Every structure is written in structure tokens, then in C-alpha cells.
C-alpha positions, 0 to 999 in steps of 0.5 A: 155885084159892081155896076160898071156904069154906076157910081164911083168914089174918088178918095183924095188924100193930101197935104196942103202946100205952103201957098194959097193955090188949094184955097183957090181951087176949093172956091171953084171946085165944088160947083165944077164937081157938081156940074160934072156929076159929082158930090162931096160926100165927106171931108176930114182932117187927119186925126191919127194913124191906127195901122197901115203903110200909107204915110198920113196926109192932112186932108181927106176928101171923098167924092161920089161920082155918078159914073166913071165917065162923070169923073173923067169928064171932070178930070179931062174937061179942057174948060178946067185946064186952069183949075186942076193946076191949082189942086196940083200946086196947092197940095203935096203927097196927093193920092187920088184913088177910085173905088166902085160903090158896093152895096155890101162886100160880097163881090170883094169876098167872092161870096155869092148873093143869096139868090146865086147859092144852090 
């Protein structure tokens, strides 16, 4: 079962804009993400598209947040008002999706846990 107070993953997919803004964002963002209860789990550069209808993006960043509140504290912190525009202006085609952390797919597949079966 999903823990409503538990970790969430933020999947970031984007292309880099033709400027230095995202580079400036990246220099500051790791410390700010950490201070707000997040940690970068994975970084990736696009290799190829296997299937799907999402337009490929150059970059993937996966961040694990302690909770949705931690994510929102980062997103909404007024002290970071100058940081977020660097991300926004330094990228194009930005996708920012949140996913609940699951220990397995039973909640998605609507399969009861072993203890719940009768």
C-alpha cells in the first residue's frame, strides 16, 4: 500500500536551452534539494526511444523526496525565488511528474497483499 506520508519520486525530463541558466541552476540545486529533504537518485542522458508517445528529452533526473511536503517546500520556498527561473529558462519541453514510492506493484495492479487474501 502507498504511504501517503512516505517518499515520492520526482521524474524530470527536459531538453537544455541554448543558454547557461540550467548550468547555474545545477550548481545550486543539489544543496537546496538536500536541504529540503530530497536526494538525486539518478541522472541520465537520452539514449533511444523504444516505445511510447512522449517526445524524447535529452536529460532525465530522478529525485527522491522524503514526502510530498518536502517536495512542495522546495518548490514553494520564497528563498528560492531566484533559483527556479534558472531551471525554467534553462530548459525546454520540461516534464515534472511525481510518483509514489512503492515496494511492489500490488497497489497498482489491485492485488491484495498475502496477508489480505482469504
